[in-house]
N, C-alpha and C positions, 0 to 999 in steps of 0.2 A: 610388394603387396601380396603376401601369402593369403590364400583363401582356403575355405573348407569345401571347395567344389572340385569335382573331377569330370573328366571325359572318359567314358567307357566305350571300348571298341569290341564289337562282336561280329564275327564273320558267319554267314549263313549259307546254306545250300541253294537257296533261291530267294528271289525278291519277295515272293509270297510269304516265305518263312520269316524273313526280316521284318516285313510289315506286320505280321501277326505278333511277333515278339514286341515290336515297338508299340503297337496299339495296346497290348496288355499292360505294359509298363506305364504308358501314359494314363490309361484308365485308372490304374492304382495310384497315380500321382507319385510314382517312384522316380520318374525322370521328368524334366521340364521340356525336353526337345529330343527328337530323334531324326537324324539325317540318314537316308538310305542311299548308298552308292552301289548301283547295279553294274554288272559286267566286269567284275574283277577276275583276274586269273591268279590264283595263289599256287605257289610251289613250296613244298615242304617235305620233311622227313616224316614217314608214317610206317610203323610196324617194320622197321629195318630197311626200308627202301625209299627212294625218291618218288614223290607223287605230285599230282597237280589237280586242281579243281576250278571250275567256274563258280564264283561266289558273289554274294552281295554283302556289303559291309554296313553295319549300323553304327553310327557315331552318336552317342547319347551324352547329354549334359545333366548332372545331378549333384546332390550333396554327398560328400564322402560317407556320411553316416548311412546312406542308402545302399552302399555297395553290396553287402551281404544279402539283402532282400532282392536286389536286382539279380545277383548271381543265382539265387534259389529259383527265381521265376524263369530266367533264361534256361537253366538246366532242365526245368520241368517241361518247357515248350520246344526245346532244341532237338534236332534230329541227329546231331553228331554225338558220338561216344565221348569225345573230349572237345567240347566247344571252346573256342577262343573267347575268353572274358577277361579283358585286361583294362586297367584304369591308369590314367595319368593325371597328376594334379593340374589344376588350372592355376597358374601362378600369377597371371595378370589378365585384365580385361577391363572393359569400360564399367564404371560404377553402375550404370543403368542396366546393362546386360547381366552382370553378375547378380544384381539385386533381383532382377526378373527370375533368374534360375532359382535363387533361394526362396522367393515367394511362391513359385509354381509347384514345388515339391513338398511332400509331407515329411 
C-alpha cells in the first residue's frame, strides 16, 4: 500500500529550537504532527573533522507535496548552516492514521 505521505526528520541544536520549528509548521498546516525527541548525541563529519553535538530530533508526518515548503520554513528558522532535513516515504500504516495525516495538512 504505497502512500503519498512522508516522515521528515530534522535535528536541532536545542529542544526550544525544535519546538519553534514544529509549532511554525503546525500553524501553517504544513505538517500533521511533530514528535520531539530531546537528549540525542549526534556524531558526524563536519568541515574535515569528526564532531559531536547534543541535539533534539523532530519527527514530522506530512504529505510528500509539502516537502519543499517544509524545507523552506525549516531553513528560515534553523540555526545550523546545513540543517538535516530528510524525508522517508510512509509505505504502510493504518487507514485511519494515514487518513488523519492527509486531512490535517493543506
